[in-house]
C-alpha positions as CSV (number, residue, x, y, z in Angstrom):
1,M,93.8,80.8,76.1
2,T,96.2,78.2,78.1
3,F,97.6,78.8,81.5
4,K,100.7,79.3,80.2
5,N,99.8,82.5,77.6
6,L,97.7,83.7,80.6
7,L,101.4,83.9,82.1
8,Q,102.7,85.7,79.2
9,L,100.4,88.0,79.0
10,F,101.0,89.1,82.9
11,G,104.7,89.0,82.0
12,A,104.0,91.9,79.3
13,L,101.9,93.9,81.5
14,A,104.1,93.8,84.2
15,I,107.1,95.1,82.1
16,I,104.7,97.7,80.4
17,L,103.5,98.9,84.1
18,S,107.0,98.5,85.2
19,L,108.4,100.9,82.6
20,L,106.0,103.2,82.0
21,P,106.7,105.3,85.3
22,I,110.2,106.1,83.9
23,I,108.8,107.8,81.3
24,A,109.4,111.4,83.3
25,I,105.8,113.1,82.2
26,D,103.5,114.0,84.5
27,Y,99.9,112.8,83.1
28,W,98.2,111.2,86.0
29,W,97.5,108.0,84.3
30,V,101.3,107.3,84.0
31,R,102.3,108.9,87.5
32,M,99.4,106.4,89.4
33,F,101.5,103.6,88.6
34,D,104.2,104.7,90.7
35,F,102.2,103.7,93.5
36,P,101.6,99.8,93.4
37,H,105.0,99.0,92.9
38,I,105.1,96.7,96.0
39,Q,102.6,94.6,94.7
40,L,103.9,94.4,91.4
41,T,107.0,93.6,92.5
42,I,105.3,90.5,94.4
43,L,103.5,89.5,91.4
44,T,106.1,89.1,89.1
45,F,108.2,87.2,91.3
46,V,105.2,84.8,91.9
47,A,104.9,84.9,88.2
48,I,108.1,83.7,87.7
49,V,108.3,81.0,90.5
50,V,105.0,79.5,89.1
51,F,106.3,79.4,85.4
52,F,109.7,77.4,86.8
53,M,107.3,75.2,88.5
54,R,104.5,74.3,85.7
55,F,106.5,74.4,82.7
56,D,109.6,73.0,81.2
57,I,112.0,75.9,79.8
58,K,113.1,74.5,76.6
59,Q,112.1,76.7,73.7
60,P,114.1,79.9,73.1
61,K,110.6,82.3,73.7
62,D,110.4,80.3,77.1
63,Y,114.3,81.5,78.2
64,F,113.4,84.8,76.6
65,F,110.3,85.3,78.8
66,V,112.1,84.1,81.9
67,V,115.0,86.3,81.4
68,I,112.6,89.3,80.7
69,M,110.8,88.4,83.8
70,I,113.6,88.3,85.9
71,G,114.9,91.3,84.7
72,C,111.5,93.1,85.0
73,F,111.7,92.0,88.7
74,L,115.3,92.9,89.6
75,F,114.1,96.5,88.5
76,Q,111.3,96.8,90.3
77,F,113.2,95.4,93.6
78,T,115.7,97.6,93.9
79,K,113.5,100.6,93.8
80,I,112.0,99.0,97.1
81,Y,115.0,97.5,98.2
82,P,116.5,100.7,100.2
83,Y,112.8,100.4,102.2
84,M,113.5,96.9,103.2
85,P,114.5,96.0,107.0
86,F,117.5,94.4,105.8
87,A,118.8,97.7,103.9
88,P,121.5,100.1,105.1
89,H,120.2,102.8,107.3
90,K,120.1,106.4,105.8
91,V,119.3,107.6,109.2
92,L,121.3,106.3,112.0
93,P,120.1,105.3,115.6
94,S,119.9,107.7,118.3
95,S,123.1,107.6,120.3
96,I,122.0,109.9,123.1
97,N,119.1,109.5,125.6
98,A,118.9,113.2,126.3
99,S,115.2,114.4,127.1
100,E,116.4,117.9,125.9
101,K,117.5,117.0,122.5
102,S,114.2,114.6,122.0
103,I,111.9,115.6,119.2
104,K,108.7,113.5,118.8
105,L,106.1,114.2,115.8
106,Y,102.7,112.9,115.0
107,T,101.0,113.4,112.0
108,A,97.5,112.5,110.8
109,N,95.6,113.0,107.5
110,V,92.4,113.0,109.3
111,Y,89.8,112.2,106.0
112,Q,87.8,115.4,105.9
113,K,84.6,113.5,106.2
114,N,85.6,111.3,109.2
115,K,83.2,111.9,112.1
116,D,84.8,109.6,114.7
117,T,87.1,112.0,115.9
118,Q,87.4,110.6,119.0
119,K,89.8,107.8,118.2
120,L,92.3,110.5,116.7
121,I,92.1,112.2,120.3
122,D,92.6,108.5,122.0
123,D,95.8,108.0,119.5
124,L,97.3,111.4,119.8
125,R,97.1,111.5,123.5
126,A,98.9,107.9,123.6
127,K,101.8,109.1,121.7
128,D,102.4,112.4,123.7
129,A,104.1,113.8,120.8
130,D,105.5,117.5,120.9
131,I,104.4,118.5,117.3
132,L,101.4,117.3,115.8
133,L,100.2,117.9,112.3
134,F,96.5,117.4,110.7
135,V,95.6,117.8,107.3
136,E,92.4,117.2,105.7
137,T,90.7,119.5,108.4
138,N,87.7,121.4,108.2
139,T,86.2,123.9,111.0
140,R,84.7,120.8,112.4
141,W,87.8,119.0,113.2
142,Q,89.1,122.5,114.6
143,Q,86.9,122.1,117.4
144,A,87.1,118.7,118.2
145,I,91.0,118.7,118.4
146,R,91.0,122.0,120.4
147,E,88.5,120.4,122.9
148,G,90.6,117.1,123.0
149,L,93.8,118.5,122.8
150,P,96.1,119.0,126.6
151,E,96.7,122.0,127.8
152,A,100.8,121.4,126.9
153,Y,100.2,122.2,123.5
154,K,100.6,126.1,123.9
155,Y,101.6,127.3,120.1
156,N,99.6,126.5,117.1
157,V,99.1,127.5,113.4
158,E,95.7,126.9,112.5
159,V,94.2,126.8,108.5
160,P,91.1,125.0,108.5
161,L,89.5,124.7,104.8
162,D,86.4,123.0,103.5
163,N,88.4,121.7,100.4
164,T,90.1,119.2,102.1
165,Y,93.4,120.7,102.0
166,G,93.3,122.4,105.8
167,M,96.1,122.1,107.9
168,L,96.3,122.4,111.8
169,L,99.7,122.3,113.4
170,Y,100.3,122.0,117.4
171,S,103.5,122.2,119.5
172,K,104.3,122.1,122.7
173,F,107.8,124.0,121.7
174,E,108.1,127.8,120.9
175,L,107.2,128.5,117.0
176,I,109.4,131.1,116.0
177,D,108.2,133.6,112.9
178,P,105.3,130.5,111.7
179,V,103.5,131.5,108.4
180,V,101.3,130.3,105.9
181,K,102.4,129.8,102.4
182,Y,100.5,128.7,99.1
183,L,103.7,127.9,97.2
184,V,101.5,126.7,94.0
185,D,97.6,126.8,94.4
186,D,96.0,129.8,96.7
187,S,93.7,127.3,98.0
188,I,96.3,124.7,99.0
189,P,98.4,125.9,102.1
190,S,101.8,125.0,103.4
191,I,102.9,125.9,106.9
192,H,106.2,127.2,107.3
193,T,107.9,127.8,111.0
194,K,110.5,127.2,113.0
195,F,110.8,125.8,116.8
196,V,112.9,126.0,119.5
197,I,113.8,122.6,121.2
198,A,114.3,122.2,124.9
199,A,118.2,122.6,124.6
200,G,117.9,125.9,123.0
201,D,118.3,125.1,119.1
202,T,116.2,126.4,116.5
203,I,114.8,123.8,114.2
204,Q,113.1,124.7,110.7
205,L,109.7,123.2,110.0
206,Y,108.0,122.8,106.8
207,N,104.4,121.0,107.0
208,I,103.3,120.4,103.2
209,H,99.8,118.5,101.3
210,P,100.2,118.9,97.8
211,T,97.5,118.2,95.7
212,P,97.5,114.5,93.8
213,P,97.0,114.2,90.2
214,M,93.7,113.3,89.9
215,P,91.7,112.8,86.5
216,Q,89.1,115.2,87.6
217,H,90.5,117.9,89.0
218,N,94.2,118.0,88.6
219,P,95.3,115.5,85.7
220,T,98.9,116.2,86.1
221,S,101.5,115.8,88.6
222,S,102.6,119.5,87.9
223,D,101.2,121.2,91.0
224,R,102.2,118.3,93.1
225,D,105.9,118.2,91.8
226,A,106.2,121.9,91.8
227,E,105.5,122.2,95.5
228,M,107.7,119.3,96.5
229,M,110.4,121.0,94.9
230,K,110.3,124.3,96.2
231,I,110.2,123.3,99.3
232,A,113.5,121.0,98.3
233,N,114.9,124.1,97.4
234,L,114.1,125.7,100.8
235,S,115.6,123.3,102.8
236,R,118.6,122.8,101.1
237,E,119.3,127.1,101.7
238,S,118.1,126.7,105.2
239,K,120.7,127.7,107.8
240,Y,118.9,125.5,110.2
241,P,118.2,122.0,110.5
242,V,115.2,120.9,108.6
243,I,112.3,118.6,109.1
244,V,109.5,118.2,106.2
245,L,106.6,116.8,107.4
246,G,103.4,115.7,105.9
247,D,101.1,114.0,103.2
248,F,102.9,114.1,99.8
249,N,100.7,112.4,98.3
250,D,103.2,110.5,96.3
251,V,105.4,107.4,97.0
252,A,108.6,107.3,98.8
253,W,110.4,105.6,95.8
254,S,108.9,107.5,93.1
255,A,111.0,109.5,90.8
256,T,109.5,112.7,92.0
257,T,110.1,112.3,95.8
258,S,113.7,110.6,95.3
259,L,114.6,114.2,93.2
260,F,113.2,116.1,96.3
261,E,115.2,113.8,99.1
262,N,118.3,114.4,96.4
263,V,117.6,118.3,96.2
264,G,117.1,119.1,99.4
265,E,119.8,117.5,100.9
266,L,117.2,115.4,103.3
267,L,117.1,111.8,104.5
268,D,114.3,109.4,104.8
269,V,113.4,107.8,107.8
270,R,112.1,105.1,106.4
271,K,115.3,103.9,104.4
272,G,116.4,100.5,106.2
273,R,113.4,100.2,108.4
274,G,110.3,99.3,106.6
275,F,107.4,100.9,104.1
276,Y,105.2,102.2,106.7
277,N,102.6,102.3,104.5
278,T,100.0,104.8,105.6
279,F,97.5,104.9,102.8
280,N,94.9,103.0,102.3
281,A,93.9,102.0,105.6
282,N,90.5,100.2,104.4
283,S,92.5,98.1,102.0
284,F,95.2,95.6,103.2
285,L,96.1,94.7,99.8
286,L,96.5,98.3,98.3
287,R,98.6,100.2,100.9
288,W,101.8,102.4,100.1
289,P,103.6,105.1,101.7
290,L,102.0,108.4,101.5
291,D,102.7,110.3,104.7
292,H,106.7,111.5,104.8
293,I,109.1,112.7,107.3
294,F,112.2,113.9,105.7
295,I,115.1,115.4,107.9
296,S,118.6,116.9,107.2
297,S,121.5,115.0,108.9
298,E,121.8,116.3,112.1
299,F,118.9,114.2,113.9
300,R,119.1,110.3,114.4
301,L,115.9,108.1,114.5
302,T,114.9,106.7,118.0
303,D,111.4,105.5,117.3
304,I,109.0,105.0,113.9
305,S,105.6,103.5,114.1
306,L,102.1,103.7,112.6
307,G,99.7,105.3,114.7
308,A,95.9,103.5,115.8
309,E,93.3,103.3,113.3
310,I,91.6,106.4,113.3
311,N,88.5,105.6,110.5
312,S,90.5,107.5,108.3
313,D,91.8,106.3,104.7
314,H,95.3,107.0,106.3
315,F,97.0,105.9,109.2
316,P,99.0,108.4,111.5
317,T,102.4,108.2,111.7
318,Y,104.6,108.8,115.2
319,T,108.7,109.6,114.7
320,H,110.8,110.1,117.7
321,L,114.1,112.1,116.8
322,S,117.1,113.0,118.6
323,F,118.9,116.2,117.5
324,E,122.7,115.1,117.1
325,P,124.5,118.2,114.9
326,E,127.8,116.9,116.1
327,K,127.7,113.9,114.1
328,K,125.7,114.9,110.8
329,E,128.7,114.0,108.9
330,E,128.2,110.4,109.7
331,Q,125.4,110.4,107.7
332,R,125.5,113.5,105.2
333,P,123.6,112.9,102.2
334,P,125.2,114.0,98.9
335,T,125.5,117.0,96.7
336,P,122.8,117.4,94.7
337,S,124.2,117.4,91.0
338,E,123.7,119.9,88.5
339,E,121.4,117.7,86.5
340,Q,119.2,117.3,89.4
341,L,119.1,121.1,90.5
342,K,118.2,121.7,86.4
343,R,115.5,119.1,87.0
344,A,114.5,120.5,90.3
345,K,113.8,123.7,89.2
346,E,112.0,123.2,85.8
347,Q,109.8,121.2,88.0
348,A,109.2,124.2,90.6
349,E,108.3,126.5,87.7
350,G,106.1,123.8,86.2
351,I,108.1,123.1,83.0
352,Q,107.5,119.7,81.5
353,R,110.0,117.7,79.9
354,V,109.6,114.2,78.4
355,E,112.6,112.0,79.1
356,L,113.6,108.2,80.8
357,D,113.9,108.5,84.4
358,M,116.1,105.7,85.5
């Protein structure tokens, strides 16, 4: 097989892997190709450049190959373009510097088997956030975090579990009506609470860690998608400004996360600023954003960054928001369409339908 044949074979594979995720079915072997989209886009671009550099394009089949590959690259690029630093901001920068309107959030998937708890303690102390969310936490992690936590975190909701879906929430702000809910599975919790910032305003906070599609335990994405759509509906209907925080086990550009964002009438703080890839912390080449924060239009962004390496397979995330409800119309997301609401309702109820998700 010649080098040209290899490039053409790769091109065919790139086309298949690009188009496969737009088929709206929830089998794990389809949904998994949502994840390496950045890497696939780069490899497709490299293949196009190499083809132009190495071969004369004279025959019709060469023109056809190049046109298809360029089309494939453009399709791939449009999916990740909103997260490029030169794309428009969906969440506008903060316009005030008032501590009473400030909200700092820190979240980390600690990796339940991780024995090096001190790295996390050092990082959370350095970030000094107002709200801390930790997932994959069992009683060992609960004890370690309690021992290392500054006294300022007076409020908490703790759900330690040994099934990698434990969740611990700590806050400097007063938590109002906190409740642990099991939206889809009685072993996978989410924490729903309101909190009151220094200025006296009440905020709704949803903390989630839905299960990923995996061939061994959960061969479809139905449970993950259902939990996300239930939270999206709650967010849209909330009478308070909303923050959704957690490890979604889904990438930012997937059809499911896009639908979640649209139906919830929420904004992704990453858009226009960067990918902030949190997983896999152990692989430089295979990384994508799985840990997210979505907000309603009352908030502006002061800062966003990844935390330090904590010996987990995830990097922590740190987000600093300002509460500016008087300017929410400047970045209000569009109202979801009837079709989007119908799709979200079907996913929330676990109804599967097969179609192209363009």
